[in-house]
Steps between C-alpha positions, in 0.01 A plus 500: 500500500537868410375684191838503327534123527141444385555714191830333424328160499216618274706703252617213270141384450386850412785558256425173323132599462562840336420351160203291622186606316175517696238235429237756401485851361701716263875448534685818602860586414646593840796676335264778393464605864731573791463418867618766743372705790337763279397848606324389816325834540209546737133464413409865551283625215388148411185494712258442211705210368520346847127526557426342160675180614348485848765687700395767751779761529356612836505141633141514624377160619843350444706298748823556312651624175790428269603721206762408243603709198704312241721277717527724806287500813376850579270426795401212729291499817292273724234633736395191693671286758588159360530633143830549318535702178860545387714524189625152415864604541434600860287195583768258378743626763301270729616147416159357592348673199740319270276196550262666252757630254457337155347192666155506336621612157821356349744756362534292184128488417574702186717787382278755675549351846869460417555866412286607796729304733827611339397865501304487826491827690175537686138399557275480802498261794172477689450272797217448748577327829299199619152579627491857365205632299596799284159658450583765240710438187869546450561685174802462272572730208747417222566780249717476190644840411834454318482416125659174386519357852434153634307543823543175692357516853525181705208490740448260790181479708472273805171456686538332839282230652136605552577849368333713233641751255375702204756639255417732210775561246475770235745506209536766231740658252548875527610559141415366156846350463614141449558299815484150648340413834585164657326472835612195696260417785520219755204445732499278808173441687544308824252268672160667533622826344319707237662721237301712256717652229364757255709630210405779260717567193504813282828480311468656156535378143882503488561284808551123514375336822614162636377434857625175652297380799486187716298446821524218755202446730503281811221315685167690502672801350333725242657686207286742298632696203326768293677638191381793286674632189351831384726635226673403174837326532755400244480147641394331822561143607410373845404163646502496881531153653339409834594183688238390750733291713289476816183302557190718475682792337320715242582740217306741280657674198311763302619718213355782292696563182432789262683448171537828310680624190771251393552341843623142511366344820543147631354481851405200706525317828586155630370321809684194629263317735767304684341420837176314575172692522641822357312707242540790263354692211624721218269768357600721207340777295671614179393783270656534154523840330674634189773260380579341834579130529393347831558152639320399821646188661383312806631171631388297801675176598340269757772290662334383825168340600208727581628797301270731306579754230308720259597720205286774346638686195290760319599728215328795332613614153430868433703532179525299179879532510537355849543137602437301819611142566365329813703196607361323809689189610412239761719215624410223744770258611302323776143382552244692704563843349241740361622738229274707275536780247291733287622731225318744272601769250256730321398850402243744632164366386301738281181424691665608827595836348152550352338411832694768688470763226123445496500592868662838445872428510728618223687227313822605675334480841350163413839360398651628825226331706550168319879516538470582870276199549749280318783621723313413818693242696468421867771696679548224753672565830526879483404739780192704411681830439758341268233304310309825447818672385560230238136510390542874435812431292305245293211746460738766366672246277171382349388856431826576317492199266 
């Protein structure tokens, strides 16, 4: 099958789903935006923005890079044998790669996947061959520059058997103009493979964000995802779904959400424990500022014997006008499963502030220390230099709150 035939088969389903409202989050009128290539200019002069979302413009300690502005690829490279980093349009010229094209995520999931398919132009394709360990991260940068645009990258990542890969994706808007980002991501982790995926968002208060993500993990495979949102958004709704299809497979999802100004955020994660003896956990930290409304969802479904799952949702309210809803959900459809959850929402305790102030810190410094402690999550699966890089981002973020 070639790409043209594959798209022809999928098109009727996508067209029918254009009016299909998403299950969660604020409903967006797609007619207010347009989907086109956009300016597609380079990233020169954007170094500070890139660094704020984890991208190194000089590509130090990076095995590969992918840059996309609006809906155009401006740069792609791979620096290690056995690693492929290409624009999706180029990768799909190889019919073998069509085996991963809209297979994990149906085009008719909702109207956002439908419009992403119908207006599809670009995205990244990253693949690691069997038995290859990619020791330093591949970085992917997605910048939204053109006002009123739908940016809809379709990203596919394939990790071969007994291979390892770290991907860090940084996403940002370059202007305070209205826009819509729909990032479609399909992840495939083969037998014994490990994929660590880190995403940092800094969009801006006029942008709507609708990532759509599905991962499939085979026997003894590992999928680790870290998500950090650092800036106000008009609205954000995301709920990545991970299917642990192979016996002994594992998943870890963590998220750090900062709700500022009038942001409307609905962020979660779902683990489907399909195979025996697989396990996973979802860990979230949500901070509510100003008039933001924040929903933290987490769902774990145990569908095979010997599966284990855990959910940890914590929220910190720093404004009387803000709101946080924590919604953990557990489902067991067979015996011999172990599923647990804990959820807590609160404010900074007065005694904690007084304790730190009594030891010489200003009230502002004390608040920053408490917030930084709250944001501490285990950055599982990251190489030391990348973990340190993310810790520095969280330090700066805490100091600015």
